[in-house]
C-alpha positions in Angstrom: 39.0 80.3 41.5 35.9 82.3 40.3 35.8 84.4 37.3 32.9 86.5 35.7 32.4 86.3 32.1 29.1 87.0 29.4 27.8 84.7 27.3 28.0 85.4 23.8 26.2 84.8 20.4 27.9 82.2 18.1 25.4 81.6 15.2 22.5 80.0 16.5 24.2 78.8 19.8 25.7 80.5 23.1 29.2 80.6 24.0 31.2 81.5 27.0 34.8 82.5 27.0 36.8 80.8 29.8 39.9 82.6 31.2 43.0 81.1 30.8 43.6 81.1 34.4 40.4 78.9 35.1 41.4 76.5 32.0 44.7 76.0 33.9 43.5 75.2 37.0 41.1 72.8 35.6 44.0 71.1 33.4 42.3 71.9 30.2 43.5 73.2 27.1 41.6 75.2 24.1 40.4 73.2 21.4 40.0 69.8 23.7 36.7 68.0 23.8 34.7 68.5 27.0 31.1 67.1 28.2 28.5 69.7 29.2 25.9 68.8 31.6 23.3 70.7 34.0 22.8 69.7 37.5 20.5 71.6 40.0 20.5 74.2 37.6 24.2 74.6 37.3 26.4 74.0 33.9 29.3 71.7 34.5 32.0 71.3 32.0 34.5 68.4 32.6 36.5 66.1 30.3 35.0 63.1 28.8 35.7 59.8 30.3 37.4 61.3 33.5 34.8 59.7 35.3 34.0 62.8 37.4 30.5 63.0 35.6 29.5 59.4 36.2 31.2 59.6 40.3 29.3 62.5 40.5 26.0 61.1 39.4 26.1 58.0 41.4 26.9 60.2 44.6 23.9 62.3 43.8 21.6 59.4 43.5 22.9 57.8 46.6 22.3 60.9 48.6 18.8 61.5 47.4 17.9 57.9 48.0 19.4 57.6 51.6 18.9 61.4 52.6 16.6 60.5 55.6 19.0 57.5 56.6 22.3 60.0 56.3 20.5 62.7 58.2 19.7 60.2 61.2 23.3 58.9 61.1 24.6 62.5 61.2 22.6 63.2 64.7 
């Protein structure tokens, strides 16, 4: 699901309103703690300790390290 929203000022920070439908699809609730990271210029929001961020980081390191090998195997 994709949704368009605006960044808003919250004190000295910037916030974003996440539509209920997006939260439901992500199995997240208002007030829940999340981790925020930037990967390749994209902001990723995930539940802490769900393993997703760590797994994605490992996968990205692997893909970067073995890019030539994977390209050769894909032929």
